[in-house]
C-alpha positions as CSV (number, residue, x, y, z in Angstrom):
1,M,-10.4,6.1,-5.6
2,K,-6.8,7.1,-6.2
3,L,-3.7,5.0,-6.8
4,E,-1.3,6.0,-4.0
5,F,1.3,3.2,-3.7
6,L,2.7,0.2,-5.3
7,F,3.1,-2.2,-2.5
8,I,6.4,-4.3,-2.6
9,P,7.0,-6.7,0.2
10,T,10.6,-7.5,0.9
11,S,12.6,-10.0,3.0
12,D,15.5,-7.6,3.0
13,L,14.5,-3.9,3.4
14,Q,18.1,-2.6,3.3
15,A,18.9,-4.4,0.0
16,S,15.6,-3.2,-1.5
17,L,16.3,0.4,-0.4
18,S,19.8,0.1,-1.9
19,L,18.3,-0.9,-5.2
20,Y,15.4,1.5,-5.5
21,R,16.8,4.5,-3.6
22,D,20.5,4.3,-4.4
23,G,20.5,2.4,-7.6
24,L,17.4,3.7,-9.3
25,G,17.3,7.2,-7.7
26,F,13.9,7.1,-6.0
27,T,13.6,9.6,-3.2
28,E,12.7,8.5,0.3
29,A,9.3,10.0,1.2
30,W,8.6,8.6,4.7
31,R,9.2,5.7,7.1
32,E,7.0,3.8,9.5
33,G,9.3,2.2,12.1
34,D,12.0,-0.1,10.9
35,S,9.9,-2.1,8.5
36,T,8.2,0.2,6.0
37,V,9.7,2.9,3.7
38,A,7.9,4.8,1.0
39,L,9.9,6.1,-2.0
40,A,8.7,8.7,-4.5
41,I,8.8,7.3,-8.0
42,P,10.3,9.9,-10.4
43,G,7.8,11.5,-12.8
44,T,4.7,10.2,-11.0
45,G,2.5,11.0,-8.0
46,V,2.7,7.3,-6.9
47,Q,5.0,6.0,-4.2
48,L,6.7,2.6,-3.9
49,M,6.0,1.2,-0.5
50,L,8.7,-1.3,0.7
51,D,7.5,-3.4,3.6
52,S,9.2,-6.2,5.5
53,H,6.3,-7.2,7.7
54,D,5.4,-10.1,5.5
55,A,7.8,-10.9,2.7
56,N,5.3,-13.4,1.2
57,A,2.5,-10.9,0.8
58,P,1.5,-10.3,-2.8
59,V,2.7,-7.2,-4.7
60,G,-0.1,-4.9,-5.7
61,P,-1.5,-1.5,-6.1
62,V,-2.8,0.4,-3.1
63,Y,-5.8,2.6,-3.7
64,I,-6.9,5.3,-1.3
65,V,-10.6,5.8,-0.7
66,D,-12.6,8.0,1.6
67,S,-14.0,5.0,3.5
68,V,-12.9,1.3,3.2
69,D,-16.2,0.2,4.8
70,A,-18.2,2.1,2.2
71,F,-16.1,0.8,-0.7
72,H,-16.3,-2.7,0.7
73,T,-20.1,-2.5,0.8
74,T,-20.5,-1.2,-2.8
75,R,-17.4,-2.8,-4.4
76,P,-17.9,-4.6,-7.7
77,K,-18.8,-8.2,-7.0
78,A,-16.0,-9.3,-9.4
79,L,-13.5,-8.3,-6.6
80,A,-13.1,-11.4,-4.4
81,V,-12.4,-10.6,-0.7
82,V,-9.1,-11.8,0.6
83,Q,-9.1,-9.7,3.8
84,E,-12.2,-8.0,5.2
85,P,-11.7,-4.4,6.3
86,S,-9.4,-4.2,9.3
87,E,-7.7,-1.4,11.2
88,I,-4.2,-0.3,10.3
89,P,-2.2,2.6,11.5
90,G,-4.1,5.7,10.5
91,G,-7.2,4.0,9.1
92,F,-8.5,0.8,7.6
93,Q,-7.5,-1.6,4.8
94,A,-9.2,-4.4,2.8
95,V,-7.6,-6.7,0.3
96,Y,-9.2,-8.2,-2.8
97,K,-8.3,-10.3,-5.9
98,D,-9.5,-9.2,-9.3
99,P,-10.9,-11.7,-11.8
100,G,-7.4,-12.4,-13.2
101,G,-5.9,-13.2,-9.7
102,S,-4.1,-9.9,-9.1
103,T,-4.1,-8.5,-5.6
104,I,-5.6,-5.0,-4.9
105,Y,-5.2,-3.2,-1.6
106,V,-7.8,-0.5,-0.7
107,M,-7.1,1.7,2.3
108,D,-8.4,4.9,3.9
109,Q,-6.7,7.3,6.3
110,S,-9.9,7.9,8.4
111,T,-8.3,7.7,11.8
112,E,-5.1,9.6,11.0
113,Q,-4.6,12.6,13.3
114,N,-4.0,15.9,11.6
115,T,-1.5,17.9,13.6
116,P,-1.0,21.6,12.9
């Protein structure tokens, strides 16, 4: 399990980009369409993922695992299921709440095509 992203939903992607990229100096790492942008956080290996698909989604860490299904089956029972494993571009994702109510996203990249 590796912390890969801090997921930040936004209702205004351009304003969020202006703050994090232009104001705070984060570097744009990649984009997915017109609604998701990842920014490298200086001094870390973690990226900030800005996403405008659902501005009301909870902020939370995104952990990468080898298999979401395997993690889901063996996860600590203290993690309450918010969203069962479901397919996303490049893999699968599940969403949980920890005992304190914080949201945790777990994803894999099991269907991502590696191109030479």
